[in-house]
N, C-alpha and C positions, 0 to 999 in steps of 0.2 A: 770820064763823062762829065760834062758841064751841066748842072741842073739849075734852071731858073729859079732863084729864091721867091718865096710867096710870103707876104706879110698880110694877115688877116686881122682885121679889128673888130672884135666881137663887143658890141655895145650891151649885150644881155638885156636887161629891163631898166637900163639907165637913161638913155637918151630915146625919146619915142614920140615926140611932137614934131610937126612939120617945121615950127619956128627954130627949135634948137638944132635939128638935123641941118636945116638950111645955113644956120649961122656957122656951124662947125665945118661943113663940107665947102662952103664958099671961102673959107680962109685956107683950107687944105689943098683944094685943087690947084690953085697957082704954084704952090710950093713944089709939088711933085710933078708938074707938067712935063719936065724934061727927064724924069726917072723912068726909063723904058726897060732897064736891066732887071726889074722887079716886078712881079705880079702883085698888084695892091687890091686887096679886097675889103670892102666894108660890108660887115654882116649887122644887119639892123632889125629891129623888131617889125612884126607883120604890120603894124599900124602905119609905118612909114616907107614901106617897100616902094609903093607908087610914087610918093614925093622924091624919094631919093633916086629912083630909077631916072626920073626926068632931070634930076641935078647932075647926075653922072653921065648922061648922054653925051658923047663925043669926046669924053676925057678917057684917061688911061687908067681909072679906077673902076674896078669890077663890083657888081652888086651880089651880096650873099644874103640868104635866109638862115635863120638859126634852127630851123627844124622842118620837117615835113611829114606828111603820112605816106603809106606805101599803096594807097588806092588812089585811082583817078577821081572817083566821085562816089556818092552814096551817103547813107545815114550814119554819119561820123561826126556828130555835133562837137565843135570846138577844135576839129583838125583842119589842116590845110592840103589841099591837092597839090601835087608837085606840077601838075598842068596849070594851075592857077599862077604859081610861081613863074613858070616859063613865059607865060602870057604877058607879064609885066616886066620882063627883062632881067629876071634873076638868073644868074650864071653859076654861082656856087651855093652849096648848102651845108651847114654843119649837121653831122649826124654823130650820135652817141656821146655827146658832151657829158661829163662826169656828173653835171647838175641834172641832166635828163635821167642818168643811170641812177643816181642816188635819191633824188627827190621825187622823181616820178616813175621810179622802178622800172626803166626801160632795159630789156635784156638784149644780150647780143643777138639772139636769134630775130627779135623785132627789128634791131638795127640792120641786121643782114637783109631782111625784107625791104627796108627803106633804101639800102644801099643799092640793091639790084633794081629797083624801080628808078631811083635817081640816074643810074647809069643807062637804063634803057631809054630814057628822055634826053639824054646828053647834058644832064645837070652835073656839075662837077662837085663830087662829095669831098668834103674834108671830115675825115673819120677820127674821132678821138679815142685814144687808148691810154691807160696808165693806171698806177697802183696807189693805194691809200698808205698813210704813214705806217701803220701797224704791220702792213704787208712788207713794206721796205725794210722796217726794222727786224722783221722776221726772216729776212734773206729771201722772200717769195716774189721779188719784183719780176724777174724772168719767167717765173712759172704763170704769174698773172698775165704778163704780156703774151706769153704764148697762147694761153687759153683764149684770150680775147682776138687774138689774130685768126686761130683756128675757126672761131665761131663766127665772128664778125664778117670775115672775107671768105666764109664756106661758099664753094662752087663758083667763084669767080675765075674767068678766063684770065690769061697773061695780059691780053689787051685791055680788059677792064680794070685788072689791078693797076697798070701803068697809068690810068686816067684818074685814079684816086690819090687824094693827097692824105697822108697820115699825119695826125697832131699827137705827138707824145707829150701827154700832160700828166705829170706825176700830181695826183690830186691833192697831196699834202702841200703843194706850192701855188694853188689856184687861189688867188685873192687873199692869200695869207701874209704876203710880204716875204715869205721865204722862197728861195729859187734854188733848184739843182745847181750845183756848181757846173761851169762849162765841161769839166771832166766827167762828172757823174751823167750829165745829159748825153754826152758823146758816147759814153759806153752803152747806154740802152739804145740809142740811135744805130750804132754798130750792130748791136744784137738783133734789133728789128730787121735791119738790112740784111745780115746774114741769114736770118730765118726765112726771109722771103726768097733768098737765093736757094735754100733747101727746098722750099715748097714749090718755087717757080723755075727760075734760072737766073744766072748772072745778070743777063741784060735787063730783066724785070727789076731785080734788086737795085741795079745802078740807076735805073731810069726813075724810079718812084721817088717823089719828093716826101721828105719827113720833116715837118715843123717841130719846133719846141714850144710848148706852152706852160705858162706857170710863173706869174708875176714878172714877165718881160718887161724891162723898163730902159729908158735911154742909157742908165749907168751900166746896165750888163749886156745890153744888146749886141755890142761889136764883139765882145769876148765869146758869147755863144755862137754867133754867126760865122765866126772865123773857123770853127770847128769843120772838118771835112764832110761830115754826114748830117749837119745840121742845115736844113734848107729853108731858113726864115723862122718866123714865129706867128703863133696864133695868140693875140694881144688883148688883154681885157681892159682893166682900168686905165692903162696908158694910152688906149686908143680913144678916150673920151675927150682929150684935150688936145688941139691942134699941134702945138709944138712938140710935145712928147711923142706923138705918134709920127710926126714927120722925122724926128730924130732917130726913131727906131728904123723906119723906111730907109732913111739915108744910111744908117749903119749896114744894112743888108746890102744896099748898092755898093758900099765901099769895100765890101768883103767878098766880092764875087771870086769864086774859086777857079 
């Protein structure tokens, strides 16, 4: 089964003013205009979602948000309703990023609530899972991944699962300059896909897209994306600069399986 690669650029809290967003995207849009074999997503801070939505209108780049709450409205100071995101053109939303889990103590059960809400509103979730360095060194990677899948995707239907993008992000490789080798990444992607086969069925496992995230750069992108079970990447620092992000997108386009 051919799965369309997805490249997400997560700006985190690095770019967030209208001026620098406009500068970066106006240089990127012409470069990727003809790339239709890859889903391209720019995931920006809340402060520039409206600005970026207007800039991306009519282009082949999709808009993503970095987080959301699981309620439509209410007394939740500091949170953002998924309905607000939908209203300004957001199509994708990252859920369960390791920084949300580690810094803000988000649990798998909370992420599960957000995931169900996103799916109910036809927002496309990119759900992050992954292990810490000490867990990998202790040989617990697959145990951690199994637990996260069981809890984060609890009570999802087959149809909902297929609409979800999984981002495997070994936490020890995020923003550290360290990267899982293509072989290490592929091993865990295979494990995730086979576990989904056990929980759902072969069609679901073969249909769901699984990205790799963790210091993806122009120098390693092609080797990662050539692997059969790696369907693109969730990119952090390298998405902040036009040329490096373009090279990663182009690497995905060149490695269509």
